[in-house]
C-alpha positions as CSV (number, residue, x, y, z in Angstrom):
1,M,74.3,45.4,93.4
2,D,75.0,41.7,93.8
3,E,72.5,39.4,92.3
4,Q,70.4,37.6,94.9
5,E,70.0,33.9,94.5
6,I,66.3,33.0,94.2
7,T,65.2,29.6,95.6
8,I,61.8,28.1,95.0
9,D,60.4,25.8,97.6
10,L,57.9,23.2,96.3
11,R,55.8,23.7,99.4
12,D,55.5,27.3,98.5
13,L,54.3,26.3,95.0
14,W,51.8,23.9,96.5
15,N,50.6,26.7,98.8
16,V,50.2,29.0,95.7
17,L,48.1,26.3,93.9
18,Q,45.9,25.8,97.0
19,K,45.4,29.5,97.4
20,N,44.3,29.9,93.8
21,I,42.4,26.6,93.6
22,R,39.2,28.4,92.6
23,T,40.8,30.2,89.6
24,I,42.3,26.9,88.5
25,K,38.9,25.2,88.7
26,K,37.2,28.0,86.8
27,V,39.7,28.0,84.0
28,T,39.7,24.2,83.7
29,C,35.9,24.1,83.6
30,G,36.0,26.8,80.9
31,F,38.3,24.7,78.8
32,V,36.1,21.6,79.2
33,A,33.0,23.7,78.4
34,A,34.7,25.0,75.2
35,A,35.5,21.4,74.2
36,V,31.9,20.4,74.7
37,V,30.7,23.3,72.5
38,Y,33.3,22.3,69.9
39,L,32.0,18.7,69.9
40,I,28.4,19.9,69.5
41,V,29.1,22.4,66.8
42,V,31.7,20.5,64.6
43,P,30.1,17.9,62.4
44,P,31.4,14.3,62.6
45,T,33.9,13.0,60.0
46,Y,33.5,9.5,58.7
47,E,36.3,7.6,56.9
48,S,35.9,4.9,54.3
49,V,38.8,2.6,53.4
50,A,39.5,0.6,50.3
51,L,42.5,-1.7,49.5
52,L,43.9,-2.1,46.0
53,R,46.6,-4.4,44.8
54,V,49.0,-3.0,42.2
55,K,50.6,-5.9,40.5
56,Q,54.1,-5.5,39.0
57,P,53.6,-6.5,35.3
58,K,56.0,-8.9,33.6
59,G,57.0,-9.1,30.0
60,I,58.1,-6.1,27.9
61,G,61.1,-4.4,29.5
62,S,61.8,-7.1,32.2
63,S,65.4,-6.9,33.1
64,I,67.8,-8.6,35.4
65,L,67.4,-5.9,38.0
66,E,63.7,-6.8,38.4
67,S,64.6,-10.2,39.6
68,M,66.7,-8.7,42.4
69,P,64.8,-7.8,45.7
70,M,65.9,-4.1,45.6
71,G,65.2,-3.6,42.0
72,N,61.8,-5.2,42.2
73,A,60.9,-3.1,45.3
74,M,62.0,0.1,43.6
75,A,59.9,-0.8,40.5
76,T,56.8,-1.5,42.7
77,K,57.3,1.7,44.6
78,Q,57.5,3.8,41.4
79,L,54.5,2.0,39.9
80,M,52.5,2.6,43.0
81,S,53.4,6.3,43.0
82,T,52.4,6.5,39.4
83,Y,49.0,4.9,40.0
84,A,48.5,7.0,43.1
85,E,48.9,10.2,41.0
86,I,46.5,8.8,38.4
87,L,43.9,8.1,41.2
88,K,44.2,11.7,42.4
89,S,44.2,13.3,39.0
90,R,41.5,15.8,38.0
91,S,39.9,13.4,35.5
92,V,39.2,11.0,38.4
93,V,38.5,13.3,41.3
94,V,36.4,16.0,39.7
95,P,33.5,13.7,38.7
96,V,33.5,12.4,42.3
97,I,33.2,16.0,43.6
98,E,30.3,16.7,41.2
99,A,28.5,13.5,42.2
100,T,28.8,13.7,46.0
101,E,29.2,17.4,46.8
102,E,26.6,20.2,46.7
103,A,27.2,23.4,44.7
104,N,27.1,26.8,46.3
105,D,24.7,29.6,45.4
106,D,27.0,30.5,42.4
107,G,26.8,26.9,41.2
108,K,30.4,26.2,42.0
109,Y,31.6,23.0,43.6
110,P,34.5,22.7,46.1
111,R,37.9,23.3,44.7
112,Y,39.7,20.3,43.4
113,E,42.9,21.1,45.4
114,D,41.0,21.6,48.7
115,Y,38.9,18.5,48.3
116,L,42.0,16.4,47.5
117,Q,44.0,17.7,50.4
118,S,41.3,17.3,53.0
119,R,39.3,14.3,51.9
120,V,41.5,11.9,49.9
121,T,44.6,10.0,51.1
122,T,46.6,7.2,49.5
123,N,49.0,5.1,51.5
124,P,51.1,2.3,50.1
125,F,52.0,-0.4,52.6
126,K,55.8,-1.0,52.8
127,D,57.2,-4.0,51.0
128,T,53.8,-5.0,49.6
129,E,51.8,-4.5,46.5
130,I,48.8,-3.1,48.5
131,M,47.7,0.5,48.4
132,Q,45.2,1.9,50.9
133,V,42.7,4.6,49.6
134,T,41.0,6.6,52.3
135,V,38.1,9.1,51.7
136,N,36.5,11.3,54.4
137,A,32.9,12.6,54.4
138,K,30.3,14.1,56.8
139,T,28.2,10.9,56.7
140,A,29.1,7.2,56.6
141,E,27.1,6.6,53.4
142,G,28.7,9.6,51.8
143,A,32.2,8.4,52.6
144,Q,31.5,5.0,51.2
145,K,29.9,6.4,48.1
146,A,32.7,8.9,47.4
147,N,35.3,6.1,47.9
148,Q,33.5,3.7,45.6
149,L,33.2,6.4,42.9
150,L,36.8,7.2,43.3
151,V,38.0,3.6,42.9
152,D,35.6,3.0,39.9
153,G,36.8,6.2,38.3
154,F,40.4,5.2,38.8
155,L,39.9,1.8,37.3
156,S,38.0,3.3,34.4
157,R,40.7,5.9,33.7
158,L,43.4,3.1,33.7
159,T,41.3,1.2,31.3
160,E,41.0,4.2,29.0
161,L,44.8,4.7,29.1
162,V,45.7,1.1,28.5
163,R,42.9,0.2,26.1
164,G,42.8,3.4,24.0
165,E,44.6,1.8,21.1
166,Q,42.3,-1.3,21.0
167,K,39.2,0.9,21.3
168,T,40.3,3.0,18.3
169,T,40.9,-0.1,16.2
170,R,37.5,-1.6,17.2
171,L,35.6,1.6,16.4
172,F,37.3,1.8,13.0
173,I,36.4,-1.8,12.1
174,E,32.8,-1.4,13.3
175,E,32.3,1.5,10.9
176,R,33.9,-0.6,8.1
177,V,31.6,-3.6,8.9
178,K,28.5,-1.4,8.5
179,S,29.5,0.0,5.2
180,S,30.7,-3.4,4.0
181,K,27.4,-4.9,4.8
182,Q,25.6,-2.3,2.7
183,E,28.1,-2.8,-0.2
184,L,27.5,-6.6,-0.1
185,N,23.7,-6.1,-0.3
186,D,24.1,-3.7,-3.2
187,A,26.5,-6.0,-5.2
188,E,24.3,-9.0,-4.7
189,S,21.2,-7.1,-5.8
190,K,23.0,-5.9,-9.0
191,L,24.3,-9.4,-9.9
192,T,20.9,-11.0,-9.4
193,Q,19.2,-8.3,-11.5
194,F,21.8,-8.7,-14.3
195,K,21.4,-12.5,-14.4
196,K,17.6,-12.1,-14.6
197,D,17.7,-9.5,-17.4
198,N,20.3,-11.5,-19.4
199,K,19.1,-14.9,-18.5
200,V,22.5,-16.0,-17.4
201,L,22.4,-19.3,-15.5
202,S,26.1,-20.2,-15.1
203,P,29.3,-18.8,-16.7
204,D,31.7,-20.9,-18.8
205,N,35.0,-22.2,-17.5
206,Q,37.1,-19.3,-18.9
207,V,34.9,-16.7,-17.1
208,K,35.0,-18.8,-13.9
209,M,38.8,-19.0,-14.0
210,T,39.2,-15.3,-14.7
211,A,36.6,-14.5,-12.0
212,D,38.4,-16.7,-9.4
213,K,41.8,-15.0,-10.1
214,L,40.3,-11.5,-9.9
215,T,38.4,-12.5,-6.7
216,M,41.7,-13.6,-5.2
217,V,43.4,-10.4,-6.1
218,D,40.5,-8.3,-4.8
219,K,40.5,-10.4,-1.6
220,L,44.2,-9.8,-1.0
221,R,43.8,-6.1,-1.8
222,A,40.9,-5.8,0.6
223,E,42.8,-7.6,3.4
224,N,45.9,-5.4,2.9
225,Q,43.9,-2.2,2.6
226,V,42.0,-2.9,5.8
227,A,45.3,-3.8,7.5
228,L,46.9,-0.6,6.2
229,E,44.0,1.6,7.4
230,A,43.8,-0.2,10.8
231,A,47.6,0.2,11.3
232,K,47.3,3.9,10.4
233,A,44.4,4.4,12.9
234,R,46.4,2.5,15.6
235,N,49.6,4.5,14.9
236,L,47.7,7.8,15.1
237,S,46.2,6.8,18.5
238,V,49.5,5.7,19.9
239,S,51.3,8.7,18.6
240,R,48.9,11.0,20.3
241,Q,49.4,9.3,23.6
242,L,53.2,9.4,23.1
243,Q,52.9,13.1,21.9
244,D,55.0,12.2,18.8
245,N,58.3,12.5,20.7
246,T,59.6,9.0,20.1
247,A,61.8,7.3,17.6
248,S,60.5,5.7,14.4
249,V,60.8,2.1,13.2
250,A,62.9,3.5,10.3
251,D,65.6,4.5,12.8
252,N,66.4,0.9,13.7
253,N,68.4,-1.1,11.1
254,V,67.4,-4.5,12.5
255,I,63.7,-3.8,12.5
256,T,63.9,-2.3,9.0
257,A,65.8,-5.4,7.7
258,L,63.2,-7.7,9.2
259,Q,60.4,-5.6,7.7
260,K,61.9,-5.9,4.3
261,Q,62.3,-9.6,4.6
262,L,58.6,-9.8,5.6
263,A,57.6,-7.7,2.6
264,T,59.6,-9.9,0.3
265,L,58.0,-13.1,1.6
266,E,54.5,-11.5,1.4
267,T,55.2,-10.7,-2.3
268,Q,56.3,-14.3,-2.9
269,R,53.1,-15.6,-1.3
270,I,51.0,-13.5,-3.5
271,N,52.8,-14.8,-6.6
272,Y,52.3,-18.4,-5.4
273,L,48.6,-17.7,-4.9
274,D,48.5,-16.7,-8.6
275,K,49.5,-20.3,-9.5
276,Y,48.5,-22.5,-6.5
277,T,45.8,-22.8,-3.9
278,E,46.1,-22.0,-0.1
279,K,46.8,-25.7,0.6
280,H,49.7,-26.1,-1.8
281,P,53.0,-27.0,0.0
282,K,54.8,-24.0,-1.4
283,V,52.1,-21.7,-0.1
284,Q,52.1,-23.4,3.3
285,E,55.9,-23.2,3.5
286,V,56.1,-19.5,2.8
287,N,53.3,-19.0,5.4
288,K,55.5,-20.6,8.0
289,E,58.5,-18.4,7.0
290,I,56.2,-15.3,7.3
291,A,55.1,-16.4,10.8
292,G,58.7,-16.9,11.9
293,I,59.7,-13.4,10.6
294,R,56.8,-11.8,12.3
295,Q,57.8,-13.5,15.6
296,S,61.4,-12.3,15.2
297,L,60.1,-8.8,14.4
298,N,57.8,-8.7,17.5
299,T,60.7,-9.8,19.7
300,E,63.0,-7.2,18.3
301,I,60.4,-4.5,18.7
302,A,59.9,-5.5,22.3
303,R,63.6,-5.3,22.9
304,I,64.0,-1.9,21.3
305,A,61.0,-0.6,23.2
306,S,62.5,-1.6,26.5
307,L,65.7,0.2,25.6
308,E,64.0,3.4,24.5
309,T,62.2,4.0,27.8
310,S,62.4,3.2,31.5
311,S,62.1,-0.5,32.3
312,T,59.5,0.3,35.0
313,N,57.2,2.3,32.8
314,M,55.3,-0.6,31.3
315,V,52.5,1.5,29.8
316,H,54.9,3.7,27.9
317,Q,56.8,0.6,26.7
318,G,53.6,-1.0,25.4
319,L,52.7,2.1,23.5
320,L,56.1,2.4,22.0
321,A,56.1,-1.2,20.9
322,D,52.6,-0.8,19.3
323,K,53.9,2.3,17.5
324,F,56.8,0.2,16.0
325,K,54.4,-2.7,15.1
326,S,51.9,-0.4,13.4
327,E,54.6,1.3,11.3
328,A,56.0,-2.1,10.2
329,E,52.5,-3.3,9.3
330,M,51.9,-0.1,7.3
331,K,55.1,-0.7,5.2
332,V,54.3,-4.4,4.6
333,A,50.7,-3.7,3.6
334,Q,51.7,-0.9,1.3
335,S,54.3,-3.2,-0.3
336,N,51.7,-5.9,-0.8
337,L,49.3,-3.5,-2.4
338,N,51.9,-2.5,-4.9
339,T,52.5,-6.2,-5.8
340,I,48.7,-6.8,-6.1
341,S,48.3,-3.9,-8.4
342,E,51.0,-5.4,-10.8
343,L,49.2,-8.7,-10.7
344,E,45.8,-7.2,-11.4
345,S,47.2,-5.4,-14.5
346,K,48.2,-8.8,-15.9
347,Y,44.7,-10.2,-15.3
348,K,43.1,-7.4,-17.2
349,E,44.5,-8.8,-20.5
350,D,42.4,-11.9,-20.0
351,V,39.3,-9.8,-19.3
352,Q,39.7,-8.0,-22.6
353,K,39.3,-11.3,-24.5
354,L,35.8,-11.8,-23.1
355,S,32.6,-10.4,-24.7
356,D,30.9,-7.3,-23.4
357,T,28.2,-9.3,-21.7
358,E,30.7,-11.6,-20.1
359,Q,32.9,-8.7,-19.0
360,Q,29.9,-7.0,-17.4
361,Y,28.8,-10.2,-15.7
362,L,32.4,-10.8,-14.5
363,S,32.5,-7.3,-13.1
364,L,29.3,-7.8,-11.1
365,L,30.3,-11.3,-9.9
366,R,33.7,-9.9,-8.9
367,D,32.1,-7.1,-6.9
368,S,29.7,-9.5,-5.2
369,K,32.5,-12.0,-4.2
370,V,34.8,-9.2,-3.0
371,A,32.1,-7.6,-1.0
372,Q,31.3,-10.9,0.6
373,E,35.0,-11.7,1.4
374,I,35.5,-8.2,2.8
375,Y,32.4,-8.5,5.0
376,V,33.4,-11.9,6.4
377,M,37.0,-10.8,7.0
378,L,35.9,-7.6,8.8
379,A,33.3,-9.4,10.9
380,K,36.1,-11.8,12.0
381,R,38.5,-9.0,12.8
382,L,35.8,-7.1,14.7
383,E,35.4,-10.1,17.0
384,E,39.2,-10.3,17.4
385,A,39.3,-6.5,18.2
386,K,36.6,-6.9,20.9
387,V,38.4,-9.7,22.5
388,A,41.7,-7.8,22.4
389,E,40.1,-4.8,24.0
390,V,38.6,-6.7,26.9
391,A,41.6,-8.9,27.4
392,V,44.0,-6.1,28.2
393,S,44.8,-6.1,31.9
394,T,45.3,-2.9,34.0
395,E,47.3,-4.8,36.6
396,V,45.1,-3.4,39.4
397,Q,42.8,-5.5,41.6
398,V,40.3,-4.4,44.3
399,V,41.3,-6.4,47.4
400,D,38.7,-4.8,49.8
401,A,35.8,-2.7,48.5
402,P,35.2,0.7,50.2
403,T,34.0,0.1,53.8
404,L,30.9,1.6,55.4
405,P,32.3,3.2,58.6
406,E,30.4,2.4,61.8
407,K,31.6,5.5,63.8
408,P,33.2,8.8,63.0
409,V,37.0,9.2,63.2
410,K,36.8,12.9,64.0
411,P,36.2,14.5,66.4
412,K,37.4,12.0,69.0
413,K,35.2,12.9,72.0
414,A,37.1,11.2,74.8
415,M,40.5,12.5,73.7
416,T,39.1,16.0,73.1
417,L,37.7,16.2,76.6
418,V,40.8,14.8,78.2
419,M,43.0,17.2,76.3
420,A,40.8,20.2,77.2
421,F,40.9,19.2,80.9
422,L,44.7,18.8,80.9
423,L,45.2,22.0,79.0
424,G,42.9,23.9,81.4
425,L,44.5,22.3,84.5
426,F,48.2,22.8,83.5
427,G,47.6,26.1,81.8
428,S,45.8,27.7,84.8
429,S,48.3,26.2,87.2
430,G,51.2,27.6,85.2
431,Y,49.5,31.0,85.0
432,V,49.0,31.3,88.8
433,I,52.5,30.1,89.6
434,A,54.1,32.5,87.1
435,R,51.9,35.4,88.4
436,E,53.1,34.6,92.0
437,L,56.7,34.4,91.0
438,M,56.5,37.7,89.2
439,N,54.9,39.4,92.1
440,R,57.8,41.4,93.7
441,T,55.9,42.9,96.7
442,I,57.2,42.6,100.3
443,K,55.6,39.6,102.0
444,T,57.9,38.5,104.9
445,S,60.4,40.0,107.3
446,E,63.2,38.4,105.3
447,D,62.1,40.4,102.3
448,V,62.5,43.6,104.3
449,S,66.1,42.8,105.2
450,T,66.9,41.4,101.7
451,Y,65.4,44.0,99.5
452,L,65.3,47.2,101.7
453,G,68.4,46.6,103.9
454,L,66.5,47.7,107.0
455,P,66.5,46.0,110.4
456,V,63.4,44.3,111.6
457,L,62.3,45.7,115.0
458,G,59.2,43.6,115.4
459,Q,56.3,42.1,113.5
460,V,52.6,41.8,114.0
461,P,51.3,38.3,113.5
462,S,48.5,37.8,111.0
463,G,45.2,36.1,111.8
464,E,46.3,33.1,109.8
465,S,49.5,32.8,111.9
466,L,47.6,33.0,115.2
467,S,45.2,30.3,113.9
468,E,48.0,28.1,112.9
469,A,49.8,28.5,116.3
470,Q,46.6,27.7,118.1
471,E,46.0,24.7,115.9
472,T,49.6,23.5,116.6
473,E,49.0,23.6,120.4
474,N,46.0,21.2,119.9
475,L,48.0,18.6,118.0
476,S,49.1,15.4,119.5
477,I,52.7,14.5,120.1
478,W,52.9,12.3,116.9
479,Q,51.3,15.0,114.8
480,K,53.8,17.6,116.0
481,I,56.7,15.2,115.2
482,W,55.3,14.6,111.7
483,R,54.9,18.3,111.1
484,A,58.4,19.0,112.3
485,V,59.8,16.4,110.0
486,W,57.8,17.6,107.0
487,K,58.9,21.2,107.5
488,K,62.4,20.1,107.6
């Protein structure tokens, strides 16, 4: 059988819609009613926004590429991605969950993954150093509080990562200051008691000279011992953060050569101090040479650190450079201690020439002076360590603090109602049109001829046809012309 061409008249579709207008109204009202129920049942969602500036650090690892627009943009993008992941890490987000969310009956808080996916969003602005942090909550105050805790936790975590080494050094020196203070008090008490028991008012010149030399040796030993222990503590802290998977200072010939030169100059300085004071020209000259070698060593360490790791990973470069510096300091301090031990053995011969009382007095005087020098030195280094810990920058600034939202962002009432109305209107209209088109029943005389192939002998007009004919007779001439044109 030949396929029949199906034509659809827009007037027929309009008639179908008019005939089913009640169904369309009911369905549309149902959709709107469902939207109203949704707006009543679903709690509002408030959104707090904070703006952070992630500055691109300069210094270690700076390369020619960073001065080019593309290279700098790529570095900033990577740095922002790194900081965004730190902000969304468990160590930052989990404390926020525990502080702002309520635990269930089992004492469990919302899952970290679910909270992060539904509540926290980070969005870096293109071609800028600005990153937007957005946090959602059921109340305006809750959203602001959660965002503030998130930003504070992020900055605190960055501080822990960047300042971990300085903190380790400070804690070590603090412990040494406490013990040094106690040692100083004990040494002074013993010396005072000895002078009282033996009625010693002042030692002779030989004892003074020997005491000064031994005090100088002890001071140098104390300085280098503290430097060695501090370098070991700092190296251990850095190695843990680097997971001990990096190169050593001994692997680089240039750094090793500079370290040996520095150790040689330090030995020369100790030998000069055996003969001269700190203000002697030879001592001052060797001090300048030592400062120059240290500067060259730091420059070379920075260069090697930038080659060992990505030029955009500034934190890793800083840790690697600190590892190299601490290893070099350990080697120099150990070399100095060996030289000081040799010098001390020479001074012991002068001590043997003194009487027993003078030797005992010299020992107590030496302990007192050494304890005092160590305490003063440690107190000074403690202040330096505190300043160094505070001075380290995390390269992140809070541009805008978390906002207090004035109105919820979800659900959007007007849009929800409009969408429900449109869905109900177009959905119901499409349904009734589709139902009419799929209805294959015989409706007109043309359908009898088309589908059944039978001749039409006559037809009985329906009530609607009679009413329409009667209505047409009552129309004016202009109305009849308009209807005739419209039907055409």
